[in-house]
N, C-alpha and C positions, 0 to 999 in steps of 0.2 A: 353333429356324429349320431345323435340319437334319431334324429330324421331322416336320416341317410339310413340307419338302420332299418326303420318300421316301412318304408317305402321304396327301399329296393331288396331287402334281402328274401327270397322266395320264400322263405320258413313263417315268416313274421303273417299269413294269411291263414293257415289251414295247421291241422292238427296234428301229432308227432303220435304213429302207435307202435307196437312191435311188431315181430316177426310170427308171433302165434296167435296174438290176436287178429293180425291182417291173414293168417292161414287159416283159420278157422271160423270166422264171422264173415269173410268178404270172399276171398280165393275160393273157398270151397263152395261154397252159393251161387258161385259165376256172378258175383257182383262186379269186378271188375271190368272196367273197357279196356284200359291200358297202362300201361308203366312207364314211365319216361324217365332214366335216368341222367342225372344232371351233374356235370362233370367230375362222374363217378365217383363222388359222394353221396347223393340223396337220391333216394326213389320216389316220386312222385304218382301219386294211385288216384287215378280218374275213375270213380263211380258210374255206373250207366244210369242214364237220364229216366230210364221207367224204373228202375231200384231203387231212385234218390228217395221214393215217397214213401221208403219204407220208415217207421218211427225212431229206428234204432239209427237215421241219419236227418233225424229234424234237426241236428246244427245249422245245416247247410241251406234249410229254407227260408229264404229273405223277406216272399212276403205270398202273397194270393199268387199259386200258381206258377210261382219264379222261384227259380234256386240257382244256386251257386254252380257257373260251369264246370269248374274246377280248375286245377287236383283238388282233391280231398283231402287227401294224407298224404302223408311222407314217411319216409324212414330209413333212418342213418346205416347205411351198408358200411361194413369193415373194407369190403373188396368188393369187384364186381364178378368175378370168378366163383367165389363161395356166394355171391346172395343168385348167381345163374344154375349154379347145383343147386340151392335149395329149391327154386322154381321150379326146374324141371323135375325133380322127384316127387315136388306136390302136384305138377300135373302129369303123370307118368299114365295115368287110367283116361284122359280125356285125347279126346280126337284132333288131329293138326287143326280141324277149322276151330275148335273150340278154345286151344289153348289161349293164353292173353298177350297183348303186341305189345310188345317191349322195345323201346325207341332210344337212342344214345344222344345225346344234345349238351354242349359247351356255352356257359353263359358267363358274360362279363360285369359284376353287380359295381354301384359305385361307392360302397363301402369296401370291396376289395383295393382302391388306388390312397386308401387313407393312409396305412404305411408309407407310402415312398413321397405321397403328397405332401404330407405335415413337417416333414423337416424343409423342404422346399418353402411352405408357407413359415415357418420359423426362420429359416434366412431372409425373406423378405419382410418380414415386422423387424427384424432386426439392424437391417439395414435402415429401413425410413425412421427406425429411433436415431440410429446416429446421426442420418441426414440432417433429421429435425433438432439435433443438439446442435450439431457443427454451424447451425443457419443463426442462432441463437435468437432466435424473434425479427432476426434484419432481413429484409428479402433481398440487399445486396454485400449479405455474409454467410452466402451458403458455400456447400464446399465446390461449387464449379465456380463461385466469384472471390477464391481468399486472393487474389490479386488486386482486389479491388479494393481503394481506402474504406478506411473505417472513420473517418472523420466525420464527428457531430456534428450537423450544421444546426445553425440558429436563425431561423427567416426573422426577416423584419414584424411579422405579427406575432412572433414568440421571443421575442429579444430579450434577454439578460432582465432582471431585476434589479442588478448592481451597476450603482451611474458613479461618477466622479465625487459625486456626495458622500457616497460611504467608504472612499479614497481620503483619510487624513494623511496630513503629513506631504514628504514627495511633492513640492510643488514644483520643482524643477522637471521632475521625470511627466507630471502631469501636462505642464507646459509643452511638452515635444510630441507628445501622444497626442495633447487633444488639438495640437497641428495638423496632426495627420486624419484626424476624424471630421476637423473642419473643411480639409482639400476634397475629403470623400463629399459633403455635404455640400460643399462651395466651390466646385473644380475651376471655374471660368476667374475666380479672382485669382488665382494664381498663374490659366496656363497664358491670361493675356497679357503677362509681364513674362512669359517666356520659362517659369519657372518649374520644374519638373521634381514633383512629390518623391522622396526618398522610397525605394522599392523594399526595403528591410528593416525593422527597428530591432532591435538586439537589447532586452533587459537582461540584466548582469546584476549580481548583489547576494549576500547573505541568505540562507534560508528563510523565511518568515519573513522579509521585506515586504512581500507583495507585490512580487511580478506576477503572478497568477490573477492576484485580485484587479490589478491596472487592464489586464488582458479581459475580464469579465465587464471590468467598466465600462472599456470599447468597446464590446460587444452590447451594453445596452445604451451606450449613445450614440453609435455610428448610423444605426439607422439601415444596413446595408448588411447582405448576408456575410454571415461569420463562421469560418469552419477551424473548430478548434481539435487538435488530439495530441498525444505524448510522442516524443520519438522515437520509446520504443517498438511503439505499435506498427513499425515499418519494417522490423526486424524479425524475421521468420526464421525456420528450419528448412523453408525450400527455397531454394537456388533464383534469384531473380525478383521474388514477390516482394521485396523491401523498394525495388526498384520500379515494378510495376504500380506499386500502389502510391508511389510516389507523383507516375504521369497522371494516374487518376484522380490523382487529389487536385492537381493543378487545371485538370481539363475542365472535372465540374467547377472549380472556382472561377475558371475562364469564362463558362457557359452563364453566370450568374453575376459577372464583373459588370459595377465594380463592388469586390468582396474584400475580407479579411481574412486571411488563413493564419493560425495563431498555431505555433510547435511548441510543447513545454517540454522541460529537459530536453533540450536539444543535443547533449553532450551523447546521448546513447549512439546518436547515426554522426555527430558532427567531429567526432575525435580523430585528431591529425593523424594523416596519415607519413608514416615510418618507415625504417628499417625493419623495426620489430613484424612488420606482417611481410618478409621478403620473402620467409619460408613457406609461406602458405601458396598452394596454387590458386585458390580462390578466394577470396574475400566478400562474404556478402553484405558487412554493414562499410565496407568500402565503396561497391558497387553503387550502393543505397547514396552514398553521400556524392557518389559522381554523377547521378542523375539528378539529384538535387541542388548541385550546384549549375547544372546544366539548364534544368527550370528557373533557375535564379535568374542566370543570366546568359541566355543562351542565344542563338539565332533567330528563334522563333520570339515574335510580339509575348510581352507580359502586361499588357496592357488594363489597368483599373484593378490588379493584385497587389495586396499588400500583405508581406508576412512578418507577424508579429513571431519571435522567439525570442523564450527567457531557458536561462542557464544560473549555475551558483557556481561551476568549473570553467571561466574563460580560458584560463591558461592551457587546458588540454585540447581547445575546438582548433582546428585548419585555419590555418590563415587565409586560405583562397576562399574561407567561408565569411570572413571578417572584413574581407577588401571592401571598398566602397565601388557600387554597382549592385553588388551583394546585400550586403547587410551597411547601408549607408550611414547610420546614427545607430550608437553603442549609449545607452542610457542605464548609468551605473546607481545604484540603488544601495544607500548607506543605509548603517544602523540608524534610528531617529533620534534626534535632539532632545531637550528638557522639551522645548515649545512645540514640536511635532508629537512627541510623545504625549503631551497635555491634549493636544488634536485629537489623537489615538484614543485617550481615554474616552473623551466626548463622543467618539463613536458608540465604543463599545460599551458603553451604562445605558445607552438610548432605552432598553429594554427594560432596565432593572429598577427594581424599587429599594431605592437609597433614602438612608436615613440623613436627618438635616447636616449632621459633624464631618459627613465624608466631604474633603477637600482633595480635589483633583490636583493642584497644585504642588500637593505633599506625597501624592503619589506617584506623579512623574518624577519629582526630585527624587525620591526611591528608588527609582528603575532606570540606571542608568546601562547601557549596554543591550537594552533590551528592545527585542522587533517586535514587529506590530502582532505577529504570531504568540509572543511571549506573554505580552499586553491581553488578549483577549483569553488566554489561556486561566491569566490571574484573575480577571473579572469574571468568568465561569466559574475558579476556585470557591472567589469569594462567596458567590449565590450560594454554591452546593453548600458552603460551611456556614451560612447563616441557615439554610434550611434544615443541615442537620441537628441546628441547637434550636428551632422552632421559632425561627425569628420572623416577623412578620415586614420588617424592612433590615435591607444589608447595611451594616456600621461598619466604623472608619477600622478600629479591630481585626473586620473577617478581610478586610484588605491585606492589611499586615500579615495576618495569618496566612491568608493565599500564597502571599510571595514568600514568605519564609518556606514554606512548604513547596513552591516550585522551583525556589534557588537549592535549597539544601535537603527538601524531601521531606517525608514523612516522619512526623515525631515517632519515635519509640522509646517511651515513657515506661512501658513494660520488661525495655533489656535490662538481663541483671548485670550490675559491674559491682565486683566486690569494692569495698571501701577503702583499701587502698590504692587501686585503679582509680577510683574515683576521685580519690584526692591528686592523685599524678592528673588526670586531665583538670583537674581546678590550676594547679599553678601553672600546666602548658597554655591553657587559654588566658589564665591570669597576666604571661610572661608576654603572648601577640597585644595584649590591651595594653600592657604599662609600656612596654616599646613604642606601640604606634603612636602613644598618647603624647610622649616627651621629645616624637621628632617630629622636624616642619613639616616636611615634606609627604607625608605620611596620611591617606584621606580618613576624613573625619571620623572616629569611632561611634556606632550609635545602639550597640547592642554587644554581650556576650554572653554564651548559654553553654553550662554542661548538661543539654539534655540530648543524647543520640538523633541525629538526622541523615535517614538513607545508610553511610558506610559511615561515619564520621562519627566520633564519640562529642565532639564539641565542638562550638564554634564562633569566630566573632565578626559580625557584621559591620561593614564598613558603609561610605556614602561617598563614593568614589566623583572626582572631580572628573568632568570632562573634557579629555587633553587632544589636542592633536598631535604632539609632540610631547615629549618624555626629554628631561635631562639626566645629565649624569648624574647628579644629588639626587636626581628622584629615584633615580634606579637605584644608588646604594641606599636608601632609606627604607626602600621597600623587599629590598634583600633584608636588612637590619630586621622590622618588623617580621618577616616572614620566621627568620632566625631565632625570636623572643620565645617561642614555648622550649626549644629544644634547649636555650641556654638557661630558662626557666628551671627545669628540671637540673639541669647540671650544676647552679647556683645552691636548689634547696636540699636535693637527695642526693648530690655527690654521684650521682651515675646517670644515667641517658636510657631512655626506651627506646621503642620502635615507632612512636606515633607520633614522631616529625615526618615519617614519610613522604606525604604529599609534599609539606613545607620543603623537605630537601629537593624533592622534583621540580618544585619550580624555581627555585635560588638557583638548582643547577643551571636550569633552561635559561632563565634569566641573565646569568655570567656569561655565558657562553654567547649568547645573544650580542651583550656590549662590547665581547670581544672582537668575536666572529662578523658579524654581520656589520651593529654602527658604527664600527671604530673608534668606540670610547677609551680605549687602553693606550696609555700613555707610550710603554714597550712596545706595542705593535703597530702603533700608529694608525694616521687614517687610513687603514686597510679594509676592505668589504669582500668576504666571501660570498654573498648572497646571490642568489641566483633567481631573477625572479622570471625568467622562462620557463623554468621547470627543465631544463634538456639536461642540468647535471644527476637527475636523479634517476637517470638509466647508466649513469656511469657509477660501476662498482668504486674505483678510487677516490680519494680525496684531491680538491683542485689547491692543494700546497703540497709542499714536502714533508718529510720528515721532521727534519730541523724546527721548521715552522711548528708542527702539530705539537712538539713537546712546548715550546715556547708557550703556545696558546695554553696548553693544558696547564703551565706553570702560573701565567699570569690570571686565569680563572682559581686556580687553588690558592691564590696569594690574596685576589680580590675577597672569596668565600672568606677565608681566614679571618682577612682585616676585620670586615661585617661582623664575623660572629665574634670577636676579643670585642668591641666596639658595641655590641649588644649586652654582653656580661657586664662589661664597665657600668651601662646605665643602667643596669637591673640592681648589679652591688648597690649602687647608689641611691636607688628608689626602692630597698629591698623590701621595708616597712610597709608601705603602698601595694608592693605584689601580693604578702603577706595578710594585709586585711582585704584587700580583691580577693584571694583565692577561699577566704573563710567565708567571707561573704555570697561567691559563686558555691560554697559548699553549703550553707543553709539555704539560701533560694534560687539556687539553679539557674537564674536566668537574670542577668545585672541589666537594667535598661541604663538612656543617658543619663538621666538625672542622677541614679545613685552613684557613677562613673565620676561625673564633676562635681559631688558632695564627699567624694573621698579622695579623687585625684587633682580637685581643682577645675578648673576653666582653660580650655585652650583659647588662642588668640584668633580674636574675630576675624581675623584676614583669612583664616583658613577654613571659614565654615560659609556657607551658602546664605544668601540672607533671612530667610525665616525659620532655619536649623534651628535658632533658640525658644520657639515659642511651640516646638512638636510635640504631640505625645506620643510614645508608640508603645 
């Protein structure tokens, strides 16, 4: 804008003067050649060439005998009429041919366009910024290509670093997926027998069991182009974008066939189509699912493209999506058993500096029900705890502390608890410990603590056995153990508190499951109202009559009351052990298995796992 001003504004080259100076020094002495009025605002004054040699005009001398041709001065005029009147009065005594010539002209300068060019320039810059943000650095993700697939392509030259060696456990799942990889590498071995490789493989399992990890391993082992994207990336607020992205994804995959497509969290677009969407004129997610079904098994050939999908909610997927011909294989990934947890620990401790006293067998024994993600979290937490204590290696107690932190939460030793509340918590936890110690079908107790963790004021730590089925006697013993804390408060203080809320919630749900789902009640009989399809969730009413509901409530109440009386009788019989353990908890705040055995005696060996006796916690 400064350059425009200096090079294009006419008054930037010459000097401004006033009317008095112009009249007395120039006009009266006949030095003025002509006057040019520009845009009725500025009067440009041209000096006679033979008069410009006068010393008073020395500013315009550019070189030897070379002068600036003009204009030489200018005057800002308020109005043309006023300027003409003053000029006429100043030249009244002059002859007509001696009067100064006055010319009028209109000029357009670039600086005059700035006020309306600037808003246009700002709008252009704004839209360029918007386009750049929408593109997100990807040439296929511009605002003009929002219907294109956003799948990330892993080429063979840049394959994933994860291989099947990094996938511990999951032996059966790896076997089936490796067969798909082997087909892509050696198709002749299967095609010569007339076999056809499955078009789709559905990975199903709880969160953290390794579904995405297996997909990464397939990308690293297959040696073919690998397209990966999330199911939610298909869904947009624009109508038709999801279906367009599905078409573009399969088009790109077919161009690079043989190839693999991995869709993570496919339940985002694969939900069951039902009456719930009947009142909607157009459902974008349903249109996307229809296009996905067409691409998986349509009239067009789909040669060389294998689809992997992962979900932890198979119950809500559309049946048409799961049928053979689309997803021929369903691979169920369950929580790892002890041997698989041992292998998973072995993978996650590769890069850790461990002490010689770290025993992976103990770690795997003390983490039943943990997924691969949970085990990875424990290993990382143990390393952080050791680093916080400024240790050079990670020791066994660091892993134990990490496990307690992952399961129960962070210790809150600074939480202020009154002595009376602390005594109630001590007897509550002692009631759980004593009850579970003397019941045959309760898991082995390894630790009792009254140190607040997370939302709980105390906790009892068990070593659960890995069972596939649970008997009625085991259910009842577990209910008794959960009621031990409330029963202990009732016996010792003759009153009960709100501290058993979590225990009562667990007991009530377990009792209803025994009666309503598992058919373990003698009065109700072998009847189950469990719905594995999930269809009854949409029904507001219950799948049984009012009379059956009353009978169920009565049987559940009787079951819990009977278990509570049994628990109270057991604690009254062992009241001295209950009081001794509570006092020990008030003194030490945390009681380990060795102290429990010294105080309560050893449990039967058949209820313990093989090497639990030699463990130090």
